[in-house]
Structures are given as structure tokens and as C-alpha cells.
C-alpha positions, 0 to 999 in steps of 0.5 A: 528445564528439559529440551522440549520445554526450552524449544516451546519457550523459544517459539513463544518468545519468537511469536511475541517478538515477531508477530508478523506472519508469513501471510502478513505481507502482500501476496506477490503471486497473482495467480490465485486472485484477480480483480474481475467482477463476478470472477471466482477469484475476484475481490468478493471471493478473496476471503474464501480462496485460502484460510489465510485470506479470511480477513478479506471477507470477515475482517472489520477493519478492511481497506479501502474506505471512503474518506467522508467529511461526515466521518472525519474528525479534524485534528490540528497539529503544527508539526509536519509528518516526519519522513527521512527518505534517501536515494537507494538502488531499486528494482522495477517489477511487473507483478502482473497485478501491478507495477512495483518499485522495490528498494533493495537496501535502506531507502529511509523511513517515516515516523508516525505517532512515535513509531519508525517505519522503514520504506520497502516498496511502492506501487500503483492502483488505477482507478484510486482505491480510496475515495474522498466524499465518494469521488474516485480519482484516476490513480493512487500510489501506495508507499509500503513501510514496515516497523523497525520495532518488531514489538510495535502494535502496528507493523505496517504503514502505507502512505497513499497519494491520489492523482487526477488527470493533468500534468505529467507526474515527474516521478513516473516520467523518470520510470516510464522507459523501464515500465514500458520495457516491462509491458505484459512481462510478469515477474520480470524486472529492471534494475534502473539504479538509484531511485530517490523516494523523496521525489514522490510528492505528498502533503505532510501537513494535511492528511487523513489517518485511520487503521485499516488493512492491506488492499490485496490478499491476505488483507492483513489488518492493523495497517496504519493508513496515511492518505495525503489530502492534496490530490496530485496530477498524472497524465492520461498517457501515464495512467494508460501505461500503468494499466497496459503494462499489467495483465488484462484483469488488472488494468483496473486494479482497485479493490471495491470500497469496504465498510468502515464499521464506524472506525475513527478517521482523522484529518490532520491539519495545521 
């Protein structure tokens, strides 16, 4: 085999084994997009800003969506959602459009339909991006995972937890001082030490499941979404802190609802 053919074969093999492109992950630099309605860089224009972001406007499996009872198929399962998280050192980063907890090493994983997804980061949107029967909540936390198998059909899985105003959220309470120190400090970070993702409470028996996309550019599709049915609580001050820490255009950093295109939505319940 000639060298040229060998190189082409290697490239094809890499594409097959590693289908996630450099554009599949969330955009870290917010300068190219914002959340302002009517803005030239707002959600309605994301798909036209870069060709790699075209799915934001043209995709048929975009997120977030409304989790309506009329569209949900109830599936009874006695087994809990399997998660195997563990404490790990992490950074808290102000990305300008949101606040992120980024675990630096192995923070454990979650198993969905037989596929293991390693936990990478968590961040917040306010108000919530997903709605339940058209009801929007005060906050939504996303826990972003990546498949440990590069040949898996779905490479990204996101766990979503919705919050209403009420008692303070214990996990956010621990992060509060670090978030406060990062107010308006884009691209700055704090190294608080070990953060235990097991402290993020979620329902592992009752949850919604569907296939969607990332909710920020490049709006990559094929994301496995799991939304905890139980709505947790967060204090008004905690929501204000998260909104005040980021740039003004992202104080309300939730993408508008997207058409569901008659996608299957399951409600897993005992």
C-alpha cells in the first residue's frame, strides 16, 4: 500500500472511531453569540453566524423543548438511573454566558441504556430552558457527560434538574463564596478543591428522556437528555447571584423552546 493510501485509510479510521468533531462540544467563548432578543447574535441568528452552527437553525432535534403530558409515553422501570459519581478536584469558571463547575479528573459517570458517560462539567441556566406542560421554572442545572466509548451512537448525555424558588440549594450554598468572587470576571476561575457531584440531588426513579441537542452553539444533535421529574428548590438570592455574575446579556441565559418535531419523549417511572 502506498503512503498516500495508508494516510487516507488512517484518517477514515479516525473519523469512524472518533465521530465527535471539534465543534461538537459547547462553545466556551461567548463573544460570537448572546441571548438578547432581536440581537444580531441572538438565539434566532445562531445558526447563521458560523457554518458549523447551522444545526441551531436547521436541526430537527433541537433542545430545549416542552415536556408536555400529551406527548409523553410513560415507561415503567423498577431500576434506578445508575450513577457512580465521586469527589474530584474542580474549577469554578465564569464563562461570561454562564457559571461552570469543571471537574479536572475522574468525577465518575452515569449509565444510560447500557452506555457509560463520564461526568465533565455542570452549569446553570435561568430561567429554566425546558418547561413541563409549558411551565417554566426559576433555574435549570445541566450536568454534561461524554461517552467513554468513542464508537457509541450518542456521544453526549446531559442530566437536567429544574428548580423553583424556595429553600436554599445546599450545593449552590457551598459554591456561593467562589461564585461571588467571580462576578463579572469572564474567563476567570477559582480552584475550590474537591467538589462532590453526589451532592447534586436528582430523581433517579422518575425522569424524562429524549434525544435532543446542546442548547448553546454549535447546537450539536444526538444528545441524550435526562430531565429529573422532581423539581428542587433554590433561594431567590442564589438565582440573583448566578444572574448577576455573568454578562448582562446572559442574566437570562435560556434558549427559547424549540419545535419537538414529534420526537419520542419518555417519562420513566417505577
